[in-house]
C-alpha positions in Angstrom: 84.1 -16.9 1.9 83.7 -19.5 -1.2 84.4 -22.2 1.4 81.7 -20.3 3.4 79.3 -20.4 0.9 79.7 -24.1 -0.1 79.5 -25.1 3.2 76.1 -23.2 3.8 75.2 -24.9 0.7 75.6 -28.0 1.8 73.9 -27.5 4.9 70.8 -26.0 4.1 70.3 -28.4 0.5 70.4 -31.6 2.8 68.1 -29.9 5.1 65.6 -29.1 2.4 65.4 -32.2 1.6 65.3 -34.1 3.9 61.9 -32.2 5.1 60.8 -31.4 1.5 58.4 -34.4 2.2 57.1 -33.2 5.8 55.9 -29.7 4.3 51.5 -30.2 4.6 49.2 -27.9 2.9 48.0 -24.4 4.3 44.9 -24.5 6.8 41.9 -22.4 5.4 40.1 -20.5 7.1 37.0 -22.1 8.8 35.6 -18.6 10.2 34.9 -17.4 6.7 35.1 -13.9 6.7 36.2 -13.0 10.5 39.6 -11.9 8.9 39.3 -11.0 5.5 40.6 -7.9 5.7 43.0 -8.5 8.5 46.5 -6.6 7.7 49.7 -9.0 6.9 52.2 -8.6 9.6 56.2 -8.8 8.0 58.4 -10.3 11.2 61.0 -6.9 12.7 58.5 -4.7 10.1 56.7 -1.6 12.1 53.4 -0.7 11.0 51.8 2.3 12.7 47.7 2.0 13.4 45.8 4.5 14.3 42.5 3.0 16.3 38.9 4.5 16.2 36.8 4.2 19.2 35.4 1.2 19.8 37.3 0.0 17.2 38.9 -3.3 16.4 41.6 -4.4 13.9 43.4 -8.2 12.5 46.4 -8.6 12.1 47.7 -11.9 10.2 51.0 -13.2 11.3 52.6 -16.4 9.0 55.1 -18.8 11.6 57.1 -20.6 9.2 58.1 -23.3 12.3 57.2 -23.8 15.9 58.7 -21.4 18.0 57.7 -18.0 20.2 56.1 -14.8 19.9 56.3 -11.9 20.9 54.2 -8.7 19.7 55.7 -5.8 20.6 54.9 -2.0 20.3 56.9 1.2 21.6 54.2 3.3 22.1 50.5 3.9 22.5 48.9 7.6 22.3 46.4 8.3 23.5 44.1 7.8 26.4 42.2 4.3 27.6 43.1 1.2 27.1 44.0 -1.2 23.8 44.0 -5.4 24.4 45.3 -8.1 21.7 43.8 -11.2 21.5 45.7 -13.8 19.7 43.3 -16.1 17.7 44.5 -19.3 15.5 42.9 -19.5 11.4 40.2 -21.3 13.8 39.5 -18.1 15.1 40.2 -19.8 18.4 41.7 -18.5 21.0 45.4 -18.7 21.7 46.3 -16.3 24.1 44.3 -13.4 25.8 44.0 -9.4 27.3 47.7 -8.6 26.2 47.8 -5.4 27.2 49.6 -2.8 24.6 53.3 -1.5 26.1 56.5 -1.9 25.5 56.8 -5.9 25.1 53.1 -8.0 25.6 54.5 -10.6 28.0 57.1 -12.8 27.7 55.9 -14.3 24.6 53.7 -17.3 23.5 55.1 -20.8 22.3 53.2 -21.7 18.9 53.1 -24.1 16.6 53.6 -23.5 12.7 51.1 -21.8 11.4 48.4 -18.5 11.0 47.9 -16.0 13.4 46.1 -13.4 14.2 46.5 -10.4 16.5 43.1 -9.2 17.0 43.7 -5.4 18.6 40.6 -3.9 20.5 40.4 -0.3 21.6 38.4 1.7 23.8 39.0 4.8 22.2 41.5 6.9 19.6 44.6 5.5 20.0 48.2 5.8 17.7 50.3 2.3 17.4 53.6 3.3 16.4 56.2 0.8 16.1 53.8 -2.0 16.1 55.4 -5.6 15.2 56.5 -8.6 16.2 59.6 -10.6 16.6 59.8 -14.5 16.0 62.3 -16.8 17.6 61.9 -21.0 16.2 62.2 -23.5 18.7 65.3 -25.2 17.2 68.3 -24.2 16.5 69.7 -22.7 12.9 71.2 -25.8 10.8 73.8 -22.8 9.6 75.9 -20.2 11.8 78.4 -18.1 11.0 80.2 -14.6 11.4 81.4 -12.4 8.6 82.1 -8.8 8.6 81.9 -6.3 5.7 83.0 -3.2 5.3 80.7 0.0 4.9 78.9 0.2 1.0 80.4 -3.3 0.6 78.0 -5.7 -0.9 77.9 -9.7 -0.5 75.1 -12.2 -3.0 74.0 -14.4 -0.2 71.0 -16.0 -2.7 73.8 -17.9 -4.5 74.0 -20.5 -1.8 70.0 -21.7 -2.3 70.7 -22.0 -6.0 70.2 -25.3 -5.6 67.1 -25.7 -3.7 63.3 -26.3 -5.0 62.2 -24.4 -0.9 61.0 -20.8 -1.3 63.6 -18.6 0.7 62.7 -16.0 2.9 65.8 -13.5 4.1 65.7 -11.2 6.9 67.9 -8.2 8.2 67.3 -7.9 12.1 69.4 -4.7 12.5 68.4 -2.3 8.4 69.8 0.6 9.9 73.3 -1.6 9.5 73.4 -3.9 6.3 70.2 -5.2 4.2 69.0 -7.9 2.7 67.0 -8.1 -0.6 64.5 -11.2 -1.6 67.4 -12.3 -3.5 70.2 -12.6 -0.8 71.7 -9.6 -1.8 73.2 -7.7 1.8 74.5 -4.5 1.4 76.2 -3.0 4.3 74.6 0.3 5.5 76.9 1.8 8.5 79.3 0.5 11.0 77.4 -1.9 13.7 76.3 -5.4 13.8 73.0 -7.3 12.4 71.9 -10.9 11.6 70.6 -12.0 8.8 68.6 -15.0 8.7 67.2 -17.1 5.8 64.4 -19.2 6.4 62.5 -22.2 4.1 59.1 -22.8 4.2 60.2 -26.4 5.7 60.7 -24.0 8.5 64.5 -24.2 8.2 66.6 -21.7 8.7 70.5 -20.2 8.9 71.8 -17.4 10.5 74.6 -15.3 9.3 75.6 -12.3 12.5 77.5 -9.7 9.8 80.1 -7.0 11.2 79.5 -3.5 8.9 82.9 -1.7 9.3 84.2 1.5 8.4 
């Protein structure tokens, strides 16, 4: 296990140094005030939103690198219609008229940056389990598998101690295993999940976690 962690540390640290000079400053939206009340979304985090008649709701989505974005909603309760328009930080339309359904189209290939999902409703409706998935264009810089028993923990955060780049940790199936903001993995129940560590630069590593009894 220690050998694997050292391997991850070496690769990620090298990637962080190589791309640190290429990190661009955050772009400020030119359409001041339009997105003031936008709801910040995190990948794979579920939302429930009650939409009033003739309402418009904005969700803010920040992509760390180029890749494919797919908006998802397991259920839309209510009569009438609800649609989504994707805008960039300048309030320009990137994709229009996505219907609210289980999978909103085949996804949209986007560049790194900030986007806004504009949800327009013509009647009262409730979106349940509304979320998005994002798949980076580039393959993971590191990809490996580990096995844990239920109740066990594993500190992955230590592999990035020498990196100055901020790291975001994510588990694709939190019911199987969770991961803290510091990279501490906790095995919850039997199954398999993927832990993704993403650097500000867009470089990322994926660790497949298999949880056994």
